[in-house]
N, CA, C and O atoms as a DFTB+ gen file, in Angstrom:
412 C
 N C O
     1  1      16.021      -6.091      25.639
     2  2      14.830      -5.614      25.820
     3  2      13.549      -5.898      26.345
     4  3      12.971      -6.906      25.939
     5  1      12.876      -4.972      27.404
     6  2      11.944      -5.842      28.536
     7  2      10.892      -6.554      27.161
     8  3      11.190      -6.533      25.967
     9  1       9.585      -7.169      27.798
    10  2       8.959      -8.055      27.077
    11  2       7.713      -6.945      27.006
    12  3       6.854      -7.237      26.174
    13  1       7.483      -5.680      27.778
    14  2       6.533      -5.044      27.367
    15  2       6.704      -4.064      25.953
    16  3       5.830      -3.662      25.184
    17  1       8.284      -3.837      25.935
    18  2       8.263      -2.613      25.057
    19  2       8.391      -3.923      23.428
    20  3       8.102      -3.644      22.264
    21  1       8.798      -4.985      23.852
    22  2       8.395      -6.001      22.415
    23  2       6.982      -6.179      22.117
    24  3       6.713      -6.389      20.934
    25  1       6.211      -6.146      22.794
    26  2       4.795      -6.223      22.853
    27  2       4.479      -5.498      22.030
    28  3       3.963      -5.932      21.000
    29  1       4.727      -3.950      22.262
    30  2       4.248      -2.564      21.773
    31  2       4.711      -2.802      20.368
    32  3       3.902      -2.780      19.440
    33  1       6.319      -3.087      20.134
    34  2       6.719      -2.957      18.774
    35  2       6.354      -4.180      18.192
    36  3       6.829      -4.256      17.059
    37  1       5.703      -5.166      18.511
    38  2       5.187      -5.940      17.821
    39  2       3.961      -5.399      17.050
    40  3       3.801      -5.373      15.830
    41  1       2.978      -4.894      18.210
    42  2       1.600      -4.034      17.766
    43  2       1.842      -3.212      16.841
    44  3       1.108      -2.900      15.903
    45  1       3.029      -2.794      17.126
    46  2       2.842      -1.355      15.885
    47  2       3.426      -1.521      14.397
    48  3       3.264      -0.874      13.363
    49  1       4.319      -2.887      14.790
    50  2       4.496      -3.467      13.374
    51  2       3.285      -4.199      12.227
    52  3       3.203      -4.232      10.999
    53  1       2.493      -4.705      13.294
    54  2       1.453      -5.057      12.788
    55  2       0.284      -3.892      12.188
    56  3      -0.341      -4.017      11.136
    57  1       0.208      -3.045      12.904
    58  2      -0.543      -2.037      12.762
    59  2      -0.038      -1.164      11.151
    60  3      -0.675      -0.822      10.155
    61  1       1.282      -1.066      11.522
    62  2       1.710      -0.447      10.046
    63  2       1.544      -1.646       8.782
    64  3       1.481      -1.356       7.587
    65  1       1.509      -2.549       9.142
    66  2       1.374      -3.578       7.993
    67  2      -0.205      -3.595       7.383
    68  3      -0.569      -3.531       6.209
    69  1      -0.929      -3.693       8.509
    70  2      -2.382      -3.871       8.140
    71  2      -2.958      -2.692       8.069
    72  3      -3.929      -2.656       7.314
    73  1      -2.675      -1.701       8.614
    74  2      -3.218      -0.057       8.171
    75  2      -2.565       0.781       8.299
    76  3      -2.433       1.628       9.181
    77  1      -1.895       0.500       6.990
    78  2      -0.917       2.004       6.664
    79  2      -1.543       3.024       6.497
    80  3      -2.723       3.203       6.195
    81  1      -0.562       3.850       6.741
    82  2      -1.630       5.472       6.502
    83  2      -1.178       5.788       4.885
    84  3      -0.031       5.751       4.441
    85  1      -2.328       6.085       4.203
    86  2      -2.635       6.469       2.989
    87  2      -2.726       8.065       2.625
    88  3      -3.697       8.814       2.734
    89  1      -1.476       8.329       2.184
    90  2      -1.210       9.909       1.869
    91  2      -2.564      10.646       1.171
    92  3      -2.467      10.882      -0.034
    93  1      -3.535      10.938       1.700
    94  2      -4.691      11.625       0.712
    95  2      -4.819      13.031       1.434
    96  3      -4.569      13.431       2.571
    97  1      -5.380      13.678       0.126
    98  2      -5.638      15.121       0.532
    99  2      -6.940      15.123      -0.242
   100  3      -7.162      14.502      -1.282
   101  1      -8.032      16.170       0.636
   102  2      -9.082      16.372      -0.518
   103  2      -8.753      16.632      -2.081
   104  3      -9.296      16.021      -3.001
   105  1      -7.794      17.620      -2.224
   106  2      -7.437      18.142      -3.581
   107  2      -7.000      16.933      -4.141
   108  3      -7.492      16.926      -5.269
   109  1      -6.378      15.951      -3.988
   110  2      -6.310      14.640      -4.868
   111  2      -7.184      13.667      -4.765
   112  3      -7.419      12.748      -5.550
   113  1      -7.551      13.869      -3.965
   114  2      -9.249      12.960      -3.659
   115  2     -10.044      13.333      -5.191
   116  3     -10.237      12.603      -6.163
   117  1     -10.405      14.765      -4.961
   118  2     -11.353      14.927      -5.944
   119  2     -10.620      15.087      -7.386
   120  3     -11.070      14.774      -8.488
   121  1      -9.377      15.659      -7.068
   122  2      -8.899      15.517      -8.886
   123  2      -8.731      14.464      -9.386
   124  3      -8.708      14.514     -10.616
   125  1      -8.506      12.831      -8.650
   126  2      -8.108      12.127      -9.320
   127  2      -9.932      11.555      -9.372
   128  3     -10.167      10.924     -10.402
   129  1     -10.615      11.643      -8.838
   130  2     -12.070      11.454      -9.279
   131  2     -12.810      11.882     -10.246
   132  3     -13.594      11.141     -10.840
   133  1     -12.661      13.047     -10.502
   134  2     -12.906      14.024     -11.474
   135  2     -12.156      13.704     -12.851
   136  3     -12.689      13.777     -13.958
   137  1     -10.963      13.374     -12.623
   138  2     -10.025      12.603     -13.743
   139  2     -10.867      11.733     -14.085
   140  3     -11.711      11.993     -14.943
   141  1     -10.802      10.602     -13.512
   142  2     -11.416       9.516     -13.977
   143  2     -12.767       9.493     -14.254
   144  3     -13.084       8.795     -15.217
   145  1     -13.756      10.141     -13.594
   146  2     -15.029      10.222     -14.355
   147  2     -14.981      10.815     -15.757
   148  3     -15.613      10.267     -16.660
   149  1     -14.224      11.965     -15.989
   150  2     -13.714      12.765     -17.407
   151  2     -13.386      11.517     -18.095
   152  3     -14.059      11.161     -19.062
   153  1     -12.604      10.970     -17.756
   154  2     -11.766       9.518     -18.695
   155  2     -12.959       8.582     -18.924
   156  3     -13.258       8.508     -20.116
   157  1     -13.698       7.869     -18.127
   158  2     -14.554       6.913     -18.482
   159  2     -15.729       7.674     -19.407
   160  3     -16.254       6.969     -20.269
   161  1     -16.256       9.302     -19.269
   162  2     -17.216       9.275     -20.132
   163  2     -16.933       9.756     -21.371
   164  3     -17.816       9.846     -22.223
   165  1     -15.574      10.143     -21.616
   166  2     -14.955      10.624     -22.840
   167  2     -14.758       9.184     -23.469
   168  3     -14.857       9.167     -24.696
   169  1     -14.482       7.908     -22.820
   170  2     -14.280       6.701     -23.541
   171  2     -15.401       6.056     -23.697
   172  3     -15.429       4.862     -23.996
   173  1     -16.177       6.591     -23.560
   174  2     -17.961       6.195     -23.557
   175  2     -18.218       4.708     -22.868
   176  3     -18.620       3.766     -23.551
   177  1     -18.003       4.615     -21.751
   178  2     -17.650       3.510     -21.063
   179  2     -18.985       3.628     -20.361
   180  3     -19.244       4.640     -19.710
   181  1     -20.052       2.377     -20.499
   182  2     -21.584       2.097     -19.962
   183  2     -21.348       2.600     -18.092
   184  3     -20.388       2.542     -17.323
   185  1     -22.212       2.890     -18.016
   186  2     -21.862       3.818     -16.180
   187  2     -21.788       2.371     -15.711
   188  3     -20.706       2.230     -15.142
   189  1     -22.542       1.146     -15.709
   190  2     -22.553       0.451     -14.891
   191  2     -21.307      -0.619     -14.993
   192  3     -21.137      -1.605     -14.276
   193  1     -20.516      -0.182     -16.030
   194  2     -18.944      -0.659     -16.107
   195  2     -17.843       0.540     -15.338
   196  3     -16.619       0.434     -15.265
   197  1     -18.550       1.480     -14.902
   198  2     -17.921       2.664     -14.468
   199  2     -16.977       2.530     -13.159
   200  3     -16.854       1.318     -12.985
   201  1     -16.396       3.089     -12.355
   202  2     -15.914       3.236     -11.226
   203  2     -16.950       3.593     -10.141
   204  3     -17.381       4.745     -10.182
   205  1     -17.447       2.715      -9.107
   206  2     -18.207       3.210      -8.269
   207  2     -17.527       3.858      -6.652
   208  3     -18.197       4.164      -5.666
   209  1     -16.351       3.912      -6.768
   210  2     -15.479       4.652      -5.900
   211  2     -16.346       5.734      -5.315
   212  3     -16.824       5.552      -4.195
   213  1     -16.627       7.020      -6.081
   214  2     -17.064       7.924      -5.631
   215  2     -18.675       7.703      -5.235
   216  3     -19.353       7.241      -6.153
   217  1     -19.234       7.925      -4.221
   218  2     -20.737       7.923      -3.300
   219  2     -21.531       9.404      -3.414
   220  3     -21.127      10.362      -2.755
   221  1     -22.295       9.471      -4.000
   222  2     -23.023      10.864      -3.818
   223  2     -23.751      11.012      -2.720
   224  3     -24.622      10.170      -2.500
   225  1     -23.560      12.081      -1.822
   226  2     -24.167      12.021      -0.705
   227  2     -25.892      12.736      -1.319
   228  3     -26.872      12.720      -0.575
   229  1     -25.916      13.003      -1.991
   230  2     -27.586      13.167      -2.435
   231  2     -28.246      12.036      -2.793
   232  3     -29.406      12.046      -2.383
   233  1     -27.905      10.940      -3.482
   234  2     -28.354      10.038      -3.639
   235  2     -28.110       8.569      -3.162
   236  3     -28.614       7.579      -3.694
   237  1     -27.340       8.565      -2.176
   238  2     -26.360       7.658      -1.751
   239  2     -25.894       6.298      -2.532
   240  3     -25.637       5.198      -2.043
   241  1     -25.865       6.711      -3.872
   242  2     -25.356       5.677      -4.782
   243  2     -23.800       5.779      -4.940
   244  3     -23.222       6.721      -4.398
   245  1     -23.001       4.719      -5.760
   246  2     -22.068       4.777      -6.226
   247  2     -22.438       5.408      -7.404
   248  3     -23.590       5.637      -7.773
   249  1     -20.983       5.788      -8.210
   250  2     -21.283       6.118      -9.341
   251  2     -21.389       5.443     -10.427
   252  3     -21.368       5.863     -11.584
   253  1     -21.517       4.264     -10.002
   254  2     -22.049       3.177     -11.542
   255  2     -23.283       2.652     -11.369
   256  3     -23.795       1.886     -12.185
   257  1     -23.867       3.057     -10.230
   258  2     -25.372       2.910     -10.210
   259  2     -25.954       3.525     -10.149
   260  3     -26.929       3.382      -9.412
   261  1     -25.753       4.662     -10.896
   262  2     -26.876       6.138     -11.065
   263  2     -27.379       5.983     -12.537
   264  3     -27.108       5.205     -13.452
   265  1     -28.231       7.054     -12.385
   266  2     -28.608       6.705     -13.782
   267  2     -28.251       7.878     -14.356
   268  3     -27.886       8.747     -13.565
   269  1     -28.252       8.196     -15.704
   270  2     -27.450       8.806     -16.647
   271  2     -27.748      10.501     -16.102
   272  3     -27.022      11.495     -16.147
   273  1     -28.914      10.331     -15.674
   274  2     -28.853      11.896     -15.200
   275  2     -28.469      12.134     -13.935
   276  3     -28.066      13.181     -13.428
   277  1     -28.618      11.146     -13.505
   278  2     -28.244      11.200     -12.065
   279  2     -26.233      11.364     -12.141
   280  3     -25.772      12.267     -11.443
   281  1     -25.508      10.746     -12.726
   282  2     -23.997      10.659     -12.918
   283  2     -24.084      11.942     -13.428
   284  3     -24.015      12.709     -12.468
   285  1     -24.225      12.684     -14.680
   286  2     -24.086      13.758     -15.241
   287  2     -24.052      14.895     -13.997
   288  3     -23.044      15.541     -13.707
   289  1     -25.046      14.982     -13.482
   290  2     -25.379      15.479     -12.229
   291  2     -24.341      15.784     -11.433
   292  3     -23.861      16.912     -11.319
   293  1     -23.889      14.563     -10.734
   294  2     -22.850      14.285      -9.877
   295  2     -21.502      14.905     -10.561
   296  3     -20.650      15.653     -10.082
   297  1     -21.633      14.270     -11.964
   298  2     -19.617      14.667     -12.173
   299  2     -20.077      16.277     -12.933
   300  3     -19.200      16.706     -13.683
   301  1     -21.088      16.992     -12.830
   302  2     -21.181      18.674     -13.161
   303  2     -20.751      19.111     -11.561
   304  3     -20.114      20.159     -11.464
   305  1     -21.026      18.456     -10.455
   306  2     -21.060      19.080      -9.094
   307  2     -19.709      18.941      -8.544
   308  3     -19.229      19.751      -7.752
   309  1     -19.007      17.732      -9.048
   310  2     -17.604      17.484      -8.301
   311  2     -16.985      18.410      -9.344
   312  3     -16.200      19.220      -8.851
   313  1     -17.173      18.502     -10.886
   314  2     -16.178      19.355     -11.377
   315  2     -16.319      20.878     -10.945
   316  3     -15.409      21.689     -11.115
   317  1     -17.303      21.129     -10.484
   318  2     -17.568      22.387     -10.442
   319  2     -16.826      22.736      -8.681
   320  3     -16.234      23.755      -8.324
   321  1     -17.106      21.612      -7.946
   322  2     -16.374      21.847      -6.851
   323  2     -14.731      21.935      -6.635
   324  3     -14.194      22.601      -5.749
   325  1     -13.982      21.057      -7.711
   326  2     -12.635      21.385      -8.207
   327  2     -12.828      22.899      -8.862
   328  3     -12.213      23.860      -8.400
   329  1     -13.365      22.970      -9.519
   330  2     -13.007      24.524     -10.350
   331  2     -13.192      25.337      -9.332
   332  3     -12.427      26.279      -9.538
   333  1     -13.940      25.571      -8.057
   334  2     -14.023      26.346      -7.018
   335  2     -12.804      26.181      -5.973
   336  3     -12.116      27.103      -5.535
   337  1     -12.710      25.098      -5.731
   338  2     -11.626      24.912      -4.434
   339  2     -10.480      24.583      -5.162
   340  3      -9.579      24.516      -4.325
   341  1     -10.025      24.340      -6.278
   342  2      -8.857      23.888      -6.446
   343  2      -8.778      24.199      -8.216
   344  3      -8.547      23.476      -9.185
   345  1      -9.090      25.611      -8.046
   346  2      -8.822      26.180      -9.715
   347  2      -7.830      25.466     -11.076
   348  3      -7.956      25.145     -12.257
   349  1      -6.622      25.492      -9.786
   350  2      -5.493      25.021     -11.058
   351  2      -5.151      23.807     -11.161
   352  3      -4.364      23.513     -12.060
   353  1      -5.676      22.734     -10.224
   354  2      -6.093      21.570     -10.810
   355  2      -7.212      21.624     -11.882
   356  3      -7.108      21.050     -12.966
   357  1      -8.237      22.317     -11.523
   358  2      -9.241      22.027     -12.674
   359  2      -9.019      22.430     -14.245
   360  3      -9.348      21.768     -15.229
   361  1      -8.123      24.183     -14.186
   362  2      -7.258      24.356     -15.252
   363  2      -6.648      23.106     -16.118
   364  3      -6.693      22.834     -17.318
   365  1      -6.024      22.431     -14.920
   366  2      -5.001      21.300     -15.535
   367  2      -5.604      20.359     -16.212
   368  3      -5.121      20.006     -17.288
   369  1      -6.651      19.832     -15.767
   370  2      -7.531      19.000     -16.462
   371  2      -8.111      18.944     -17.460
   372  3      -7.886      18.193     -18.409
   373  1      -9.330      20.137     -17.296
   374  2      -9.856      20.791     -18.510
   375  2      -9.570      21.553     -19.448
   376  3     -10.423      21.862     -20.281
   377  1      -8.136      22.068     -19.506
   378  2      -7.859      22.781     -20.410
   379  2      -5.687      22.735     -20.731
   380  3      -5.038      23.453     -21.491
   381  1      -5.260      21.780     -19.936
   382  2      -4.206      21.079     -20.055
   383  2      -3.211      22.338     -19.600
   384  3      -2.083      22.465     -20.077
   385  1      -3.690      23.112     -18.766
   386  2      -2.643      24.033     -18.345
   387  2      -1.607      23.563     -17.415
   388  3      -1.964      22.968     -16.398
   389  1      -0.217      23.792     -17.683
   390  2       0.511      23.344     -16.844
   391  2       0.742      23.863     -15.357
   392  3       0.732      25.056     -15.054
   393  1       0.934      22.905     -14.549
   394  2       0.949      23.312     -13.105
   395  2       2.261      24.058     -12.931
   396  3       3.165      24.011     -13.764
   397  1       2.310      24.745     -11.805
   398  2       3.393      25.289     -11.117
   399  2       2.940      25.059      -9.643
   400  3       1.876      25.135      -9.028
   401  1       3.986      24.805      -9.413
   402  2       4.627      23.981      -7.474
   403  2       5.339      25.310      -7.098
   404  3       6.171      25.927      -7.763
   405  1       4.928      25.547      -6.132
   406  2       6.091      26.110      -4.836
   407  2       7.078      25.283      -4.354
   408  3       7.059      24.072      -4.132
   409  1       8.242      26.393      -4.179
   410  2       9.409      25.441      -4.414
   411  2       9.622      25.525      -2.962
   412  3      10.542      24.898      -2.435
């Protein structure tokens, strides 16, 4: 194996190790965010202890930095987006409808 190829392979190994691809889709991100927020709300977890993973474009705040009203509006907006863009995922989350996957 020549030196150039070895160097490229070493770089590729490093990039695979340090910067792996994480297979996410918009549907998956939105669903998991709404699912988490729904669970946090249902469990009565105080906002400052909730996940700050989701950040509002409107307020620039993480979900765990919002006021109660900001959080409720943000949750409502994300839920509506899930309902409009991915109705089957919304139904599954809020109405326990079984998902059907195409084979």
